[in-house]
Every structure is written in structure tokens, then in C-alpha cells.
N, C-alpha and C positions, 0 to 999 in steps of 0.2 A: 047617198052613202052616209050612214051615221058614223061619224069619226070622233065622237065625244071623248076627250082625254083631259078634261079640266082637273081631274085630281091626280094626275101624275105627269112626269116631265115627259116631253115630246122628244123621241129619240131621233136625232140627226146622225145616225150611224148607219153604215152599210149593212146591217144585219147583226142581231135581231133588228126588227123594225116595229114602230108603233102600229098596233092592229086596230081595227075597228071594233066598236062594242058589239056589233052584230056577230063578228067572228068569235070574239071571247065568250059570248053568250052560249053558242052551241057547245062549249067544253063543259058546261055545268051539269051534264047528265052522263051517267055511267051506262055503257053497253058492254055486253059480252062479246068476245072477239068474233064469234060467227053470227051475231045478230044481223038480221036481214037489213036493218039500216046501215050498219056499218059495211056490208058487202055492196050494198047498193051505192053508197057514197065512193067507196073505194073504186068501183067500176066506172062511175061517173068521172073521177078524177083521172083515171087511166085514158078514157076516151078524150077528155078536153085536152090534156097534155099532148097527146098525139096529134089532135086536131090542131093545136097552136103552131105546129111545124109542118102542116099538111102531109102528114105521114100515114093517113088512114090505111093505105094499101100496102105500105112498106115497112112500117115501123111500129113498135109497141113501147108501153110505158112500164118500168119495173120499179116499184119502191122498196127502200129498205129504212129500217129504223137507224137514225143516226144523223150526222151533221153533212154538210157538202163534201168535206173532207172523206168522210165515210165512203160517199158515192164516187169520189175520185178513185179511192183505193179500190172499191168494187169493180170499177170500170177497167182499170189498168190490170188488176189480177184476172179478170174474166176474159177480156178480149185480146190481150196480147199472149199468144202461145209461149210455152216455155221454151221453145227454140227460136223465139222472136227477139226483137230488139226495139226499143222505144226511142224516139228522137223527141226531146222535150225543149220547148222554147221558154225562156223566162225573162221577164223584164220587171219583176216585182216580187213581193213576198209569197203570192200564191203560186206563181210558177216555180219559186225555190221549193214550196211545199211538195209540188208534184215530184220533184227530183228527189226529195227526201222519202216520199211514199215509194218510189220505184226502188230507190237504195234499199230500204227496209224489206221490200218484197224479194229482194236479190234478183231483180229484174235486169237484164242486160240493157244497157241505156247509153245514150249520148245526149249531151245537152248543150245549149249555147245561151248566152245572155247577151241582150241588147240594153241600151240606156233606158231607164225607168221613164224618161220623158219622151221617147221617140218610139213609134211603131216599127217592128221588124219589116224588112222587105222580103218579098217572094223569093228574091235571088239568094238571100242568106239561107233560106230553107233548102232551096234547090241545090245549092253548092254542097251542103252537108249530106243531102240524099245521094247526090252522085258520087261523093266521096266514100260513102260506106253502104254498099249494097245489101248488108246484113240487116238494115233497119227496115222494119216490117209495118211500123205504126209511128204516128206522129201525134203528139198531144200538145194543146196550146190553150191558154187562158183568153177567153174572148173579151170580157171586161176584166182588167186587173185593178181591183178596188183599192189596192194599196197606193194607188196614184189616181185612178179614174180613167186611165188610158183605154182606148178601144182598139184591139188588135184586128188586123185585116183578114177576118176569118173567111171570107168568101174567096179571095185570092188564094188563100192557103189551101182551101178545100179543093179549088180547081187544080192546083198543082199535084195534090195528093191523088186525085183521080187520074190525072195525066201519067203519074209515075206508079200507079198501081200500089199505093200505100193506104193503110187503114187510118182513119182520123178520128181521134177522140177529142171532143170539145169540152173544156171547163167552162161551162155556161152557168155557174152557180149564180152569179150576179145578173147576168144579162137575160136569162130566159123569162119570158113574159113582158119583157119591155123592148126586145128586139126580135125580129123575125129570123129564125133559122129555118129556111124553107127546104124541107127534105126533098122537094121535086127539084130544086136547083142545086142544093149542096149535097155532096155524097159524103155521109159521115157514118161511122160505125155506132157512135153513142154521144149524146150530149148529156152531161151531168148538170142537174139543177138542185136547188135546195128550196124548201118550203118558205123559208123565212126572208126573202129579199123581194125581188120583183113580183113575186106571186102574194106577198103580203098575208102569209099564214104562219103559225107559230113554229119556232124551230123545233127540230127533231125528227123530220123526215127528209130523206133524199131521194131524188128521182132520177132515173136514168132512162132516157128516151133513146131507144136502141133500134138499129136496123134488124129486122127479124132474121134475114139470111145470115148476118154476121153472128147474131147471137146463137143460132142453131149450131154454127160451126165451133162455138166456144165450149162445148161440153168437155168437161174433164180439165180445163185450164186452170180453173181457181184452186189455189192451196188453202183457202179459207172457206169454212163452213158457212158462217153468217154472211159473208159477202159475196157468195157465188151467185151471180146474176142469172146464170143459165138454170140452176137449180130453182131459184126463187120464182123465175117466170114459169117454168114447166109446172110447179105446184100451183101457181096463181091461175094459170090457164086451165088446170084441171078442176079446181075447187073454188076459185075466187077468193081465196084467203091467203094470208101470210103463212109461211112454213112455221114461223115461231110467234110468240105472243106480239100482237100488233100495237101500235100506239093508237088506241081507239080514238081518244079525245082529239088527237092530232088530225086523224083521217076526218072526222066530222068538221073540224075546223077547217081543213084544207078544202073540203068541198065548199064550203060556204065562202071561202076567200076566192075560189075560183068562179063562183057565181057573181061576186062583186066585180072581178076582172071582166067577166063577160058584160055586164051591165055598164061598166066604165067605157065600153068600146073596144075591148080586147087590147092587142098589142098597140095598136095605133093610138087609143085613148089613153092608155096608161103612159105610154112614151111622152104623148103630148103634155100631160100633166108634170111628169118628171122634168121635161125640157123647160117648161115655164118657170118651175121652181128653180132649177139650175141656173137659168138665165137671170133670174132676179137675184139669186145668191152671188153669182160672179159679177155682175154689174154692180151690186151693192157693196161689195168687198173692194172691188177696184176704186170705186168712188171714196173709200175710206183710206185708200193708200196701199192695199195689199196687192201683191203680185201672185199670180197663179203659176203653179209649176208646169202646166202644159198648155200649149196653144189651143184655142178653142176647136180647131179643126181636128185634133187628135184626142179631144176629151169626150168621154160619155156624160149623159145626164145623171148618172147614178151617184157620183160623188166627186167633189172637187178639192183639189189640194192646194194649199196656200203656204208661201213662204213665211216664216215667222218674223215678226218685227225684230230689228237689231237693238232696239232700246234695252239697256241693262235692267229696266223695271219690269220687263215682260218675263212671265214664266207661263209654261203651258198648264201646270198645275194650278195656278191662280185662275188662269182663264177658264179651265174646265170647272173648277169649283163655282167661280162666279156665274158661268152660264147655267149650271145645275140649280143654283139657288133661284135663278130667274125662270126656270121651268124648261130647260133645254139640255140634252146631254149630246155632247160631241164625242167622237171616237179618240180614246187614248191608246196610243202604240200602233204596231203593225205597219210601219212606214218604211216605204222603199227609198225615200230620199231624206237626207238629214235635214234638221232644222225646218220642218214643214209640219202642218197639221191639216186634218180632213174634216170636211163637213158634207153629209150625205143629204140626197134630196128624196129618198124613197120611203116607203110605208105610206101612211095616210096623209103625209106632209103635203101642204098646198102652198102657193105662192104666198098667200097671205100669212101662213105660219112663217115662211122664210122672212118676210118683212119684220115680223115680231122678233125673230131670231137675230136680225141684223141690228135691231135696236137694243137688244139684250146684250149683244157682243160689244157695241159701241159704248154702253153703260159700264160694261165690266172692265173694258181697257181705260175707260176714263177714270173710274175707280182705281185702277193700278197705276194711273199716271203714266200711261204708255203714249208714245208719240210715233207716228208713222210717216214717213216722207217729210219730216220737218214740221208736222202740224199735229195738234192734239186730236184724238179720236174721240169726240164727245158727241153724244146724240144731239140732233137740233132740236 
């Protein structure tokens, strides 16, 4: 895989991510929306994404132009009927965003919050479902990247199946790095975005949907552009988007998925992410940093660290110092106060993380920051 990025900073953010030169290269050509190459790449992407969750016989993939949040809004508006009610769990910023999306849609909803450093229990979901029979659907974030926590999606899916509730999964960060097996998990829709674990440019959201649930969703959506039923019907008939597609992004998505396949699919990509995350967490702990999450609850997508208590520390200075040294970390969207995040996705390797740790140590030394009673200077 060509991951050359010598002329630009490496993104250590949970999306957008640093792309390979190979993926960027395919965006240098212009194509009409109905060009045969665009249609072929779109069909390939749809097949590949369905195959990633073993859903060839039961599921389909529907793209829309927009962010992962656009995909979340499309899924809620399409799959939850107007006489339905949505139960939303949140333990971070992106769970909170689902609540806001449902509120803006005027969707009947109930929500509950758990601590940002603790996964929810199935019993918490079951109690709320039993207490409110009007609930028809549940939505949960698989990997909450405002902390990096991984929520127990398999157990939640089992509960929804047992209680006859539709399940919508915000898999924006996890899809492509974690298996969501449609043969084992019963879900109506899993929402993902091009620009995280799939390592394609931002601007396309994908909804992998159960065909039977999508067929029943006709007339639910109150949005024209975010009506997944209508988009799917049109795409099945013509192979094209209803409206102007992001042609360059479709081509890049196809190339990114070929890279994913060549890396070993989900297993290969997750193995690299885990190796990078392990090096990051171990290196930061050696410097005296504390992680927000226990390792058992953490995903290898992003790690969250408590900030130093030294008065010489400021996140703005850390961000600026890291960027001068060739690394961009993520500012903002935190679920816990006085923390910061470093992500391990995109074309990032364990060797890149090693260089980033050296850059972080140099930056803190320049700031004169001490952690756990000792200076954080590079050896």
C-alpha cells in the first residue's frame, strides 16, 4: 500500500483520516454521473460493503451524499415509522447527536445516558423496553469515538431480536474494522461513513440495510434527499443516484475498498489498528499519561488521555506543537472534561505512532510540562 504523505501532516484524528496516494490519485479524473466506470465502481462498492457483513442474501447497501450524521438522519427518518418510537442510548457526543437528530425530526423518542467511560449493560436496555411498549426501534453507537469506547452491540442485538424491536446501528467509526455479521446479528440498518475505517474521502454515507425492513419503509421518510427507500428503488432500477452523485468520491471509495481487501479485510485492518493503538497507549503510559478507559472497554480506533495537571500545559500549545512536527490531533468533541484524543485509523502504522510519540514528548518538553512528577523529554 502506497501511504506516502511526506508533504503534509499525518492525521491522528478519528475522521477525516490520512488517505493513501493511490486513493487520492483516482480523484484526478472527471466523469459524468452516468459514465460506465462510475456505475461499475458504485456497484462494486455496494457489493463489497454488503459482503463485509455477510449480508449477500438479506441486505443491501444504499449510499447518500453527506457525512455520517447524514446517514444517521436518513436511517432514523426512513426506518422508524411515523407511529413508531425510538430508544436511543448515549455515552458520548455521537449518541447525544442521535438524540438531537431525532428531536429535530420530531420523532417520538426515549433516551438514556450512561457514563462515558463505561459500556451500557443489556439489563439497562431491557428495563427501558419493558417499561415503554410503544418503543419500536433502538439505536446505539457501536464505537463512540468521543472517548473510544466500544459498546456491546452483539448483546444489544440479541435483546432486540428477542423483544421484537428494530435495531439501528451507528457504525460510522467501526464499519470495516469490526465485524457486524448479518447472519448472527439482526439489524435493520448499520450506518457508516467513507472517511473512517474504510479510509476513503469524506462526503459519502452508506447504509447497509436489511432488504425486508427497507421494503416496509416506503412512505416513512419526510425528507426527499434522505429517503433511503426511494434512493434504493431508483438505484436498483438504474444503477445510479437519484440526484447528482459525488463522482470523484465514488471512484476513490472503490479504490479504498480494494485496499481494504488487499490488507486482509476486517481482520487485517483491525490488526494494524490494534498494533498502532497498543503502541500509542503503552507509550503514553510510559510518559505518565492516564487513559480514560480501561483497555477491556476500549476500541483501537481512538484513545482518550487525561490532560496533565501541570499549569504549563495547554491543549492549544500541544496541538500547535504537534502540527509543527507533522501530526494533527483532534481538537474538541470530547465526552469527558480535561481529556484529549489521539486516533489510530487511516494509513497510520505503528511506526508512525512511534514518531508521533517522539513529537509529543518534544512538544511537552518545549512547553516545560511535567507528568507524574517528572519531565516528559524525549530520550
